[in-house]
N, C-alpha and C positions, 0 to 999 in steps of 0.2 A: 789744819786741814781736817774736815769732817766728811766722811764718805758714807752715804746711805744707799743700801742696795734693796731693791724690791724683787722678790723671787717667789716661786711656789716650792722651791727646794732650799730652805734656809740652812739645812744641815750640811750642805755642800761646803759652806764657808767656815765651819767651825775650826777645822784643822789648819786651813790656810791662814786664818787671821790670828792664830795663836802660836805660830812657829816662825823661826828664822828672824830676819830683820823687821818684818812687818809686826810680828808678835812683840818684839822688843820695843818697837816704836810706839805701839799702843800702850804697853806697860809703862813707858816713860812719858806718856801723855804728849808725844810729839804729833800724834794723829789720832783720830777717833773713827770707828767704824760701827755702824748699826745696821743690822739685817732685819728686814721686815717681810713677813709672810703675807703675800698678796691675798690669801684666803681670809685673813683677818679683816679685810675691807670689803667683803662681798655683800653682807647684809641679808643673806638668805640661809636657811637652816642646812642646806646641802653644801654651802660654801663653794658654789660653782664659779669657775673663772673662765669658762669657754662655752661656745655654742656652735651650731652648724652655720656655715657661711651663706649669706644671702646670694642667690644666683646659682647655688649648687657648687659642686666641686669636692675634691678629696679633703680629708682632715677636718680639724676644728680650728676656729678662730678665737683668740682670747678676747673676752668682752671688755668694752670700754669703761663701764662704770666702776668696777673695782680698781682699775689703774688710775683713773682720774681721782677717785676718792683717796687712794693711798698717797699719790703725789701731793695733792692739796693738803692733806693732814700733816704729812712730813714737813712740807715747806712752810706751814703756818707759823711755826715757832722759829724756824731757821731757813729763810728762803735760800735756794741753791740753784746751781746750773743743772738742768735736767737732761740727762743723756739716755737715749734709747740705743741699745746695742742692736744694730740693724744691718741687713744685707745691702741696703741702699745708702749707707752712711758714708761720711768722709773717712778715708783711710787713716788709721791711727799712725802718726809719724812722730819723730822726735820734736819737731816744731809744735805739733798739736799738743803733745804731752807738756811741753813747757808752758803753753797757754793755759791748759787745764790746771796746772799746778798753782797758778796765781789766783784761782777761785777758792774761796773759803769753804764752800760746801758743794759737793757733787752728789746728785741723786741719780743712781743708775737703775734703769729698767731692764730686767732680764726676761726677754720673751721666750715663748715655747710654742710648740705645735706649728701651725701654718703661719703664725704671726699674730699681730695685734690689730684690733679694729682701728681703722685709719683715723678715727676721731680722737684717739689717744695722742697721736702725733699732732693733730690739728689744734689740740687744746693745752696739753701739759708737757710738751717736749720742746726743749730749746735747740737740740742738736742730735743728729743720728751719727753713730760712729761704727765702723767696721774694722776688724783686726786683720782681715785678709781674704783672699779669694779661695775659700774652701767652705765646706758645710759642717756646721756643728748642730747638735740637737737642741741647744739652748744658749742663752746669753750669759750663763753663769761663768763659764771658762773665759769668755771675752771680758767680762767684768773683772775677773781676777787679773788678767793681763793688764788691763787699764790701771787697776789699783797698784799692782806691782811696779809698773813703770812710773806712775805719778809719785808714788811714795819715795822713790829715789831722788826726787827733786826737793824734798822737804829737808831743810838743814838739820843735821844731827842724826838722820836715819842711817846714812852711810858714814862710817867712822872717818874716812878720809875723803873729803870733798873733791880732792884732785882726781880720785878714781872716777867720779861722776863726770868731771870735766873731760876726761880722756875716753869716755865711752864711745863705742862705734856710733856713727851718725851725728855726734855732737858737732863735728867740724864739717860734716858732709861726706867724710871718708870713713872707711872701716878701720878698726883698731889695728895697731901693729902687733907682731908676735910677742909673746911673753915667755920667759924662761925662768927656771929656778933650779936648785940643787937636785940631783948631782950634775956636775958639769958635762959629763958624757953619759949618754944612754945608748947602749949598743955602739953603733958607729957614728951616732949623731952627737955633735958637740955644740955647745953654746957659742954663738958668734963672738969672736975675739973682742970686737968693739965694746960689747957690754961689760967686759971685764977690764977695760982700759982705764977707767976712772976719768976719762975725758968727757965731760958732760955735754959739751958742744957737739962732739963727734957722735955721741949717743943720741942726742936730739935729732941730728941730721939723719942718722941711720933709721931712727923710728919713723920720721916723716917719709923717707924713701920707701920703707917697708909698708907703711900705711897706704901709700899710693899703689904699691905692688899688689897688696891684698885686695884693694878695691878694683884694680884692673882685672885681676884673675877671677874674683867672685861676683862683683857687682859693677861692671864697667858702665852701666847705665847711670851711675851716680856722678861720674866724673864731670859731665857737661854742666852740672848745676853748682859745682864747687868754685868759689872765688879764690883764685890763686894769684900770687904776685908774679912778676916777670921771672924772678929767679926760681920760684917754685914751678912755674910752667916749663922752665928749662930742665929742671929735674924730672918733671913728668915726661918730657920728650925722651930723656935718657932711659927712664924705666920702660917706656913704651917700646923703645928700640931693643932693649934687653929682652923683653917679653914677646916681641913680635914674632920671632921664629918659632919658639915652642908653642905659642898660642895660635899661630897661623893667622894673625890679623891681616886682612887685605888692606885695611887702612887703620889708622889709630882709633881706639875706642872713642875718643873725643870726636874725631871727624865723622866716624860712623854714626854716632848718636845724633850729631847735629844734622847730618845728611838725612837721617830717618825723619827727624822732626820737621825740617824745612821742606822735605819732599812730600809730606802727607797733605792731601787736600783737606779742606774743611769738612767735606762730606765723610771722608774716611775717618777723621778725628771724631766726628759726631757718632759714627757707627761704632768706633772703638769704645767710646764712653758708654754707649748704650749696652754693649756687650759686657763691660765691666760691671755695670749696675745689675745686670741680670745674673752675673756669676759671683759677685762679691757678697760674702755672707758672714754673719756673726751668729745666726741661729737658723735652723732649718725652716725654709719657707713653706 
């Protein structure tokens, strides 16, 4: 995996790429990362990368020519999948991360200011990606998030591949609780089943607690998870156990399905428009 990043602040990435698992992966040649300063592709003595927007309005817009030049030169020797970290992009998910991890070269465009000239997206961008519904000042932090999560899919980066397989969202559910020594902290003790040595019982407990964590923290995920009939029976038991303290008027599964099927096409379209207006990876 080779990841190229285009930014006007290359120094932001120096510490990030030299520490922890990513730094180790780069040292062991499991992945490569190259940081490119957009100003090196400007072609003018002032190394300008932005200008006033046509039609007026606040802020500055990043010029198209430096971006197009940078992407084309980087891709000339090693064509890659070109990603703009964008407020209008596809939401980064575990499924999307798995897809990106199969590509040999990612070229990440980190915008700033009010955004990029639209002709950048029209000519040298394959995909726009957002990391969430909040405002950042630039695409650099979003690029780091993408690099971090994609790197976990590269064999050898994580010492124990099973850890990656058990990550939250891999199965569509959140991860189960984890415990280590000491056995007792104040009045809180490790569940007895984890000390039993019964691997089947432990696996069953972990699945049940994974369901419980998802119901408590992200009930919206449940409807999209494919469960066997036996697993659905366990889900019903966990919903019943959690129903009183969480005051569910109906099960999270039924509630979500009711919301989805009860929404008109007009309401769905309006919701999507709202998401695109609010979803951001750099300040608009």
